[in-house]
N, C-alpha and C positions, 0 to 999 in steps of 0.2 A: 756372451753370445758373439760368434763371429760376425763382424760387421757386414760382410758381403751376404752372408746367409740371412741376417736380419733384414737387410734391404729387400732381398728377394721375397721373403715371406710377407713383408709389408706390401709389396707390389701385387702379389697374388691376392692378398686380402682386398685390396682396392678393386681389382679386376672382378672378383667375385661379387662384391657389393654393387658394382655398377652394371651388372649383367642385364638389367632391364633398360639401360640407356643405350643410345646408338653409338655414343663415343665415350671414351674414358678420359676424365680430366687428368691432365698431367700436372706435376708440380708438388703440392703438399702430400706428405706421406702420412699413413696411419701410424698411431703410436705403438710402441712395443707392448707385448702382453702384460708386462708388469706395471703398465700404466694404471690398471685398475686398483693396484695397491692391495693392502691387507684388509679384507672386508671385515675381519674380526676386531679391528682396532675400534675402540670406543670413540664416540664423537668428541668427548672431552679431551681425549689424548691428541686428536687431530686439530683441535681448535687453535687458531692463531688470531690474535687481535690485529687490527689494521696495521699497526706499526710493525708487528712481527712479520706479517704477510709481505709488507713492502720490503723489509730487510731481506726476507727469504728470496723474493723476486730478484733483488739486486745481486744476491749471491749466485742465483741461477745464471744471470746474464754475464757473470764474471768467469764462467767456465770457458775452457779453451776452445772446444769444438762445437760446431753447430748442433750435432746430434746430442751431445751432453747437455747443452743448454736447453734444447727442446724437451728432452726427457725430464729434466728437472722442472721446467715450467709446467709441463703437463701434470706431473705429480702434484705440484703445488696447487694447480687449478682445481684438481679433483679434491684435494685435501680441504681447500677453503670453500669449495662449491661456488667459486667465483668465475662466471663465464667471461668476464672482462679480461682475465689473465690469459685466456686462450688467444687473444689477439696479439700477444707478445711472441707467438711462435714464429720461427723463421722458415722452417722447411716442412715440419709436420702440419697436418690438416687442422686448422682451427675448428672446422665443422665437426670433425670426429671428437675433438676435445669437448665442444659444447654438448654434443649428443650424449656423451658419457655422463656429463654433469646433470643434464636434464633427466636422464634415466635414474641416476643415483638419488636425486632429490624429488623424483616423481613430479616434475613441473613441466607441463606441456607448453607453457609460455617460453621456457628456455629452448624447447625444440623449434619454436618459431624463429629463433635467431639464426638457425642454420641456413646457409645459402644453397647448398646442393640438395635438390629435390629428393633423391633417393634416400639420403641420410636423414633428412627432415621427416619423411614419411615413416622411416623405420623407427625413428625416435618417438613419433606420435603413436605408432602402433604399440610399441613396448610399454609406453606410459599408460595408454588406454587399457590394455589388457591387464597390467599390473594394478591399476586403480579401478578396474571394472567400470570404465566410463565410455559409453557409446558416443557421448558428446565429443570426446577427443578423437574418436574414429573419423568423425565427419571432417576433420581438419586434414585428413589424408587426401590430397587433391590430384597428385600426378599418377597415382596407381589405383585405378578403380577396383581391380581385383583384390588388392590388399585392403582397401577400405571396407569392402563387403565382408571379407574374411575376418577382419578385425571385429566388426559388429557381430558377426555370427559367433565368433569365439566367445564374446562376452555374453551374448544372449543364451547360447547353449550351455556355457559354463555356469552361469548364474541359475539357470533353470534345472540343471542337473539331469539332462537327458540327451539322447542322440537319435536323430531320425535318419542319419546317413546309412544305416544298416539296411534300410528298405531299398529294394532293387529298382523300383520305378519312380518317376517323378510324381506321378499321381499319388502313390502311397506315401511318399515323403511329404507332399503337400497336406495330405490328410493327417499325417502324424503331427506336423507342425501346428495345424489348426486345432487339433485335439489338445495339444499341450498349451496353446494360447488360451483356450477356453478353461481348461482345468486350473491353470495358474493365474487366470484373470490378468494376463500380461499381453496386451495387444502388440507390443514391440516384437514378439516372436513371429507375428504374422509377416514381418518383412522377409522372413526366410521362405515364405510361400512364393511360388513363381508367379509372374505377372500374366499368366495365360488368360485369354478371354474365351469363356465357354458359355454358349447360349446367351450372348449379349451381356454377360456379367464377368467381372474379373474375380477369380477365385480368391485372390488376396483380399479384395474388398469384402467378400463374404466372410472371411476370417475376422477381419477387423470389425465388421458390423455385428458379428456374433459375440464379440468380446465386449461386455458391458462397460468395462473400465476405459475403453478406447476414448470415450468422450470426456474423460477426466485427465487425459494425457495428451498435451499438445504435440509431443513428438510422434504419437501414433497418427494424428490427423494428416501429417505430411506423407504418410505411407499409402493413403488411398490413391488409387489410380484413376478412378472416375472423378472428374472435377467437381461435380455437384455434391458427391458424398464428402469430398475433401472440404469444400466450402462450408457445408452444414456442420461438419465436425468442428472446424475452427470456430464457427459461430457459437455453437452450443458450449464449447469449452471456454471460450472467452466470456460468455455470460455466467458460467459457473465460477470461474476463477476471477472475474472482473479484471481481466488483463487486457488493456486496450491494444497492446502490441500485437496480440493474436489477430485482431481485426484486420491488420495490414496484410495478413496472409490470405485473405478472402479475395476472390476475383470480381464478382459482380458488384458494381459500385453501390447498388441499392442495398445489398446485404452488408457491405462495409459500413454504410451509413446507419443501418439498423443496429449493427454491432457496436459502433462507437457511441451512438446515442444512448443505448442501454447501459453500457459500462459507465459513461460519463454521469448519467443520472443516478446510478446505484452507488457509485463510490465518491460522487461529488467532485469529480475532476473536470473542471470547466475547460481546461486546455484541450481535452479531447473534442469538445464541441466545435472548435475551430477547424478540425480535420474533416468535418462533414462537407459534402460536395455542394450543398445548396445553402445560400445565405439565410433563407427563412428557417431552415432546419437548424442552423447554427444559433440563430436568435432564440428560437423556442427552447433549444437545449440549454443555453446559458441562463435563460429566465427560470427554467425549472430548477437548475442547480442552485441558482441564487436564492430561490424560495426555500428549497429543502436543506440547504447548507449555508445559512446566512453568515457571511463575514463581510466586513466593510468593503473590501476590494470587489467582491461579487455584486454587492448592492449597487455599486457604481457602474459595473459592467452591464447590469440588466438593461434591456432595451425597451421595456414597457413600464409605464407608470405603476400599473398594478403589481408587477413583480418587484419593482423598486420599493413600493410601499410595504408589501408583505415582508420583504427582506429586512428593511429598516425597522419595521414593527417587531419582528422576531429579535433583532439585535437589541432594541431598546428594552423589551420585556426581559430578555435573558440577562442583560448586563445591568438592568435598572439605571440606564443612562438616558436622560432626556435629550441628549445630543442627537440621537438617532430619530427620536420622535419629531424633532424639528424638521427632519428631511422628508417626512411623509407629506404627501400633497394635500391631504385633508380627509374629512369623513370619519367614520366610526373607528378605523384603525388608528388614526392620529389621537382621537380622544381616549381610546382604550390604552394607548401607549402612555399618554400623560397620566392617566389615572393610576396605572400600574407603577410607574416610576415615582409618582407623588406619594402614594401610600407606602411604597417600599422604603422611601427615604424620609417619610414624614415631612414633606415639603409642600406647604400650603400654596406656595407661589406657583407650583406646577398645576394645582387644581384650577387655578384661574385661567389656565390656557385651554381648558376643555371648552369646546364650542357651546354657545348659548343654547343650541338645540338639544343638548344633552343635559337638561336640568337635573334629572334624577342621578345621573352619573356624577355630576359636579357636586351635588348635595352630599352624596355618599362619600365622595373624595374628601370634602372638608370635614365631615363627621368622623371619618376614619383617622385622618391626620390629627384632629383635635383629641380624640380618645388616645391615640398613640403617644401624644405629647402631654396629655392631661392638661390641655390648655383650652379653657372654655371660651377664650376670646376669639378663637378661630371659628367657633360656631356662629358668630355674628355675620359670617359671609354666606350663610345659608338662607336663601329667600323663602323656601318652603316652610310654612309655620309649623307643621307637624314634625318635619325633620329638624327644625330649629329647637323645638322643645325636647325632642328625643336626644339630640346631641348633648344638651346640658344634663339631662337625666342620666345618660350613660356614664358621663364623667363623674357625676355625683355618686352613682352606684359603685363605680370602680374604686373611688377614693373613700367611699363611705362618709362623704361630707355633704349633707343635705343643703348646707349653706351655699353650695355652688349654684343652686337654683335662684338664689337671691341676686346673683351677678348678671342676670339677663338684662340687656340694655333695651330690648324692645318691650315696651310696656303695654302696647295696644295692638293686639292681633285680631284680625277680622274674623277668623274662624272660632274665636273664643270670646264669650261674653263675660269673662272674668280675667283676672290678672294672670299672665303667663306663668308666674312662679307656682301658682296652684296646680296648673297642668303638669309642671315639672315635679312637684311634690307627689302628685298621683302616680306618675310614671316611676318615680324613685321608689315609692312604697310598694307598688306592685312588683317591680323588678327585684327588690330585696326582701320581699315578704315581711314587711314591717307595718302591720295594721295601725299601730299607735301614731304613725306619721299622718294618717288620715285626719286626725284631730286638728292638725295644723291648717287644714283646708276649710276656709270659711264658707264659700258658696255650697249650698246643699247638694246640688246635682253632682259636681265632681267629687264631693266628699263621699257620697253614696257609691259612686262608681269605684272609688278607691277602696271602700269597705268591701264591696262585692268582689273586687279583684284580688284582695288579700285574704279573703275568708277561706278560699279553697286550699 
């Protein structure tokens, strides 16, 4: 290509691309047409490892003329998809180089590296349309018309319809609303104009009529009436349990309601600290600590009741008495020790149950004794009936009646005969062995034993 003709064409391309700006940037030139390379080449054929790429770059820099060096560098940048190589250009535009790479690899983040606004927006627009992403359209900042057209292209293209054929705005609005309803796509409502009719925005009516609007946070931002917008973000945040959406709400009371709900439902105590009132923060943290017990939250709880409930849950769930020790007292502490003691067959923990809880402590010793088949633990039980039952249960489980003969307490107030006979009776009835009753010397318990085993 003739060099003068090439430069002229490049200059015209830049002037055309900058038509929306007040001035045309001088200096860097756009690359030649063959910069795009052969699109039919396979990725494997174009691949260069880092060492090969560095060698190729040095070869480009060794060329005699600036134009030859830039053409070579641009081709290498596109081949390797490396935007960093674009910075090696001397005369041609690094921005154009980056733009072509961003479009080639469909990466909007590469577009963000471009300094010239019109090229950056063009890059965003192309990537957005090609990837069908309205999110990328929102990154077009310097050209509002292009941003709107970008989103419209995606919405209309994905929906497979066109309302532009209608001659009046009212008809187009009605068309867009019908399509939004039919396809349950509230984002289509953005194409409805923002006209206010009889005190209501027709776009808001479109959004409100689209049920899925409250499942799509992007749709919430399209409401023109602030109250509707706030309610949409609130309901969507509650459904998705996304605390970030709460920040899009305006009234502080609604923000607090939103954050408190999400924090409680998903157990995220950090959201509690975003509440505006200190009391609200404390109540939120206490609730999360109780419903989602972890050591850190138990320590953060601000009330003894919440701390106790949190540590009780931790102790019971983990069968660790460490958390029971942290409970201030009362039934929760005793229940925690009982649960961990019986789970670990640890009679020592039974002793930590408060004296007021005699039945619970007796049951704890009996359960551990049976779990370990160790009748000596039964000696810790003050209740005479529970004491006898403890020995009898171990005897029955081991089928060893001689266990009853190991009872150390020989004189029980509630029995007018030796405790071992009461144990024999319980053993015989429990195992349905009537012959054992013959071992009982006192007539009364022997008869009770016979009656209990005869059925």
